[in-house]
C-alpha positions in Angstrom: 0.0 0.1 0.0 1.3 3.4 -0.9 1.4 5.4 2.3 1.9 8.9 0.9 2.0 10.9 -2.3 4.0 13.7 -3.7 1.0 16.0 -4.6 1.1 18.6 -7.5 -1.0 20.9 -5.5 -1.5 21.6 -1.7 -4.6 23.6 -0.6 -5.1 25.2 2.7 -8.3 25.6 4.1 -7.7 28.9 6.2 -11.1 28.9 8.4 -11.1 26.7 11.4 -12.8 23.3 11.0 -14.9 21.4 13.3 -12.6 18.4 13.9 -15.4 16.0 14.5 -15.7 16.1 10.8 -13.9 13.0 9.0 -13.2 12.3 5.4 -16.6 12.7 4.2 -17.2 16.1 5.9 -13.6 17.5 4.9 -14.3 16.3 1.2 -17.6 18.3 1.2 -15.7 21.4 2.3 -13.1 20.8 -0.5 -15.9 20.5 -3.2 -18.4 22.9 -1.8 -16.4 25.8 -0.4 -13.0 25.5 -2.1 -14.7 24.5 -5.3 -11.9 21.9 -6.0 -12.2 18.3 -7.4 -11.1 16.2 -4.3 -10.1 13.3 -6.7 -7.2 14.9 -8.3 -4.6 13.6 -5.8 -4.1 17.2 -4.5 -3.5 17.6 -0.6 -6.1 19.5 1.5 -4.9 20.7 4.9 -7.3 21.8 7.6 -6.6 23.1 11.1 -8.8 23.5 14.4 -9.6 26.6 16.1 -6.8 26.3 18.6 -4.5 25.8 15.6 -2.7 22.9 17.6 -4.0 20.1 15.3 -3.8 19.5 11.7 -6.0 17.2 9.4 -4.8 16.3 5.8 -7.0 14.6 3.3 -5.8 13.3 -0.1 -7.1 10.7 -2.9 -4.3 8.0 -3.6 -6.0 6.4 -6.4 -7.7 3.8 -4.2 -9.4 5.8 -1.7 -9.1 8.8 0.5 -6.4 9.1 3.1 -6.9 11.2 6.4 -3.8 12.0 8.3 -4.2 13.7 11.8 -1.3 15.6 13.5 -1.4 17.0 17.0 1.4 19.6 17.3 4.1 19.3 20.1 3.5 19.2 23.9 5.4 22.6 23.8 2.0 24.1 22.7 3.2 25.0 19.2 0.8 26.4 16.8 0.1 26.3 13.0 0.5 30.0 12.0 -0.8 29.7 8.6 -4.5 29.3 9.5 
C-alpha cells in the first residue's frame, strides 16, 4: 500500500474546522467551499480553532487518506491558519 504521495498541489483551508468532521465532511468542504475536485490527488490541509491540530486529506487512486497531526507538547501552533 502506498502510504503517501507527492502532490502537484497543496490547498490550505484557512478557516477553523470542526475536528469532529472526518473524510466525508472534509471532502464536502473541499468540493463545496473550495470548489476543487477532491479526486485529483491534491493535498488538502485543515486546522482546528486552537491551531494545535492538523488534518490532511488526499485521494491516492484507491481511496481517500486522512492524516491527523497533534502539534507538540510545547503548545506549538500552526501559524498559517
